[in-house]
C-alpha positions as CSV (number, residue, x, y, z in Angstrom):
1,X,11.3,26.3,-5.5
2,X,8.4,23.6,-4.6
3,X,10.2,20.8,-2.2
4,X,7.7,17.9,-2.4
5,X,6.7,16.3,-5.7
6,X,3.1,14.3,-6.0
7,X,3.3,11.8,-9.0
8,X,-0.3,11.6,-10.4
9,X,-0.6,8.2,-13.0
10,X,-3.4,7.9,-14.5
11,X,-4.3,7.8,-18.2
12,X,-7.2,10.2,-18.1
13,X,-6.2,13.9,-18.3
14,X,-9.2,14.7,-17.2
15,X,-8.6,12.5,-13.7
16,X,-5.0,14.1,-13.9
17,X,-6.1,18.2,-14.0
18,X,-8.9,17.3,-11.5
19,X,-6.5,15.8,-8.7
20,X,-4.1,18.6,-9.4
21,X,-6.6,21.2,-8.9
22,X,-8.3,19.1,-5.8
23,X,-4.8,19.3,-3.8
24,X,-4.6,21.9,-1.1
25,X,-2.3,24.7,-2.1
26,X,1.2,24.3,-0.6
27,X,4.7,24.4,-1.6
28,X,5.1,21.0,-4.0
29,X,5.2,20.6,-7.6
30,X,2.7,17.7,-9.5
31,X,3.9,15.6,-12.3
32,X,2.2,13.4,-14.2
33,X,2.1,10.0,-15.6
34,X,-0.3,8.6,-18.6
35,X,0.4,4.8,-18.0
36,X,2.4,2.5,-15.8
37,X,5.5,2.3,-16.9
38,X,5.9,6.0,-17.7
39,X,4.8,6.4,-14.0
40,X,7.0,3.4,-12.8
41,X,9.5,5.2,-14.4
42,X,9.8,8.4,-13.1
43,X,8.8,6.7,-9.2
44,X,12.3,5.6,-9.4
45,X,14.2,8.9,-10.9
46,X,12.0,11.5,-9.0
47,X,11.1,10.0,-6.0
48,X,8.0,11.3,-4.9
49,X,6.7,12.6,-1.6
50,X,3.3,11.1,-2.6
51,X,1.9,8.6,-5.4
52,X,-1.1,8.8,-6.5
53,X,-1.7,5.9,-8.6
54,X,-4.7,4.4,-11.5
55,X,-5.4,0.6,-11.1
56,X,-5.9,0.4,-14.8
57,X,-3.4,1.8,-17.0
58,X,-1.7,0.7,-20.1
59,X,1.7,-0.7,-20.7
60,X,1.8,-1.3,-16.9
61,X,-1.0,-1.4,-14.4
62,X,-1.5,-0.1,-11.7
63,X,-1.4,-3.3,-10.0
64,X,2.6,-4.1,-11.7
65,X,3.1,-0.7,-10.4
66,X,2.4,-1.7,-6.9
67,X,4.2,-5.2,-7.1
68,X,7.2,-3.0,-8.6
69,X,7.4,-0.5,-6.0
70,X,6.6,-3.3,-3.0
71,X,9.8,-5.5,-4.4
72,X,11.9,-1.9,-3.8
73,X,12.9,-1.2,-0.9
74,X,14.1,2.7,-0.9
75,X,10.2,3.0,-3.0
76,X,7.8,1.2,-0.6
77,X,7.5,3.8,2.3
78,X,6.4,6.1,0.0
79,X,2.6,7.1,0.8
80,X,0.0,5.7,-2.2
81,X,-3.3,6.0,-2.8
82,X,-5.0,4.2,-5.1
83,X,-7.2,5.4,-7.4
84,X,-10.5,3.1,-8.7
85,X,-13.8,3.1,-9.9
86,X,-13.8,-0.2,-9.9
87,X,-12.9,-1.4,-6.4
88,X,-14.0,-5.2,-6.8
89,X,-11.3,-5.4,-9.6
90,X,-8.4,-4.3,-7.1
91,X,-10.0,-6.4,-4.4
92,X,-9.3,-9.5,-6.5
93,X,-5.4,-8.7,-5.8
94,X,-5.4,-7.0,-2.6
95,X,-7.7,-8.0,0.3
96,X,-8.9,-5.4,3.0
97,X,-7.9,-3.3,5.4
98,X,-5.3,-1.9,2.8
99,X,-2.3,-2.0,5.1
100,X,0.6,-0.1,3.2
101,X,-1.7,2.0,0.9
102,X,-5.1,4.5,1.1
103,X,-7.7,4.1,-1.4
104,X,-10.1,6.2,-2.9
105,X,-13.1,5.1,-5.4
106,X,-13.6,7.0,-8.3
107,X,-15.2,9.4,-8.3
108,X,-14.2,11.6,-5.4
109,X,-14.5,14.5,-4.0
110,X,-11.7,16.8,-2.8
111,X,-12.7,16.0,1.4
112,X,-12.2,12.0,-0.4
113,X,-8.9,12.7,-1.8
114,X,-7.6,14.8,1.4
115,X,-8.4,12.0,3.6
116,X,-7.3,9.5,1.2
117,X,-3.7,11.3,1.3
118,X,-3.6,11.5,5.4
119,X,-4.3,8.3,5.6
120,X,-1.4,7.1,2.9
121,X,0.9,9.2,4.6
122,X,-0.1,7.1,8.4
123,X,0.5,4.0,6.7
124,X,3.9,4.3,4.8
125,X,4.9,5.6,7.9
126,X,4.4,2.0,9.5
127,X,5.7,0.2,6.1
128,X,9.1,2.2,6.5
129,X,11.7,1.1,8.2
130,X,15.2,2.5,7.6
131,X,18.1,1.5,5.5
132,X,19.9,-0.6,7.7
133,X,18.2,0.0,11.0
134,X,18.7,-2.8,14.0
135,X,15.3,-5.2,14.4
136,X,12.7,-2.8,16.4
137,X,13.2,-3.3,19.7
138,X,9.8,-4.6,21.8
139,X,8.0,-1.7,22.9
140,X,5.4,-1.6,25.8
141,X,2.3,-0.8,24.3
142,X,1.3,3.3,25.5
143,X,-3.2,2.3,25.7
144,X,-5.4,0.0,26.5
145,X,-6.2,-0.8,22.7
146,X,-2.6,-1.4,21.5
147,X,-2.2,-3.8,24.3
148,X,-5.8,-5.6,22.9
149,X,-4.8,-5.4,19.3
150,X,-1.8,-7.4,20.3
151,X,-3.5,-9.8,22.6
152,X,-5.8,-10.4,19.4
153,X,-2.7,-10.7,17.8
154,X,-1.1,-13.3,19.0
155,X,-4.3,-15.2,19.8
156,X,-4.5,-15.3,16.4
157,X,-1.1,-16.4,15.6
158,X,-1.6,-19.1,18.6
159,X,-4.9,-20.0,16.5
160,X,-2.9,-20.3,13.3
161,X,0.0,-21.8,14.8
162,X,-2.0,-24.6,16.6
163,X,-3.8,-25.2,13.3
164,X,-0.6,-25.5,11.0
165,X,0.7,-28.3,13.8
166,X,-2.6,-30.3,13.5
167,X,-2.4,-29.9,9.3
168,X,1.7,-31.1,9.7
169,X,0.5,-34.3,12.0
170,X,-2.4,-35.0,8.9
171,X,0.4,-35.0,6.9
172,X,2.6,-36.7,8.5
173,X,0.6,-39.5,9.1
174,X,-1.1,-39.6,5.7
175,X,2.4,-40.2,4.5
176,X,3.5,-43.0,7.1
177,X,0.2,-44.5,5.6
178,X,1.3,-44.6,2.5
179,X,5.0,-45.8,3.4
180,X,3.4,-48.6,5.2
């Protein structure tokens, strides 16, 4: 009996079969959906361990499925691989680097698919937070790279705050000018 479920949501039967054939042998069941609505319903009822989602789908687009998953706290920690032959259409909605999912461009080979699945698993762990969990305590960076990343994030946020302060000052000055 399979202990893991992989859901492949694609309107192309050829792609669904190709993905099924490319998956490494393991103890899992492959579920298939022909459109976004069917796929989202399977996500809610079956709670798969991995979602392979096409971007261009009938009834409910990949973008709409992605948004619905992200809005549901229990579903957004499921690893997600977005598949599309038109990356530019994905980039119109979501900017790179993709934070919460992996992307694989069609057509793809088995090696690319497996790498995307591994990437999705890593990203899902960063995205998940147990229900009812207390806010994360600050942790001490383990490596110089992590410390450098944190310093860059702080610098970026500081610059954003300064920019917002400047914009706010200009806005207040403009409003005062109009009121006088």
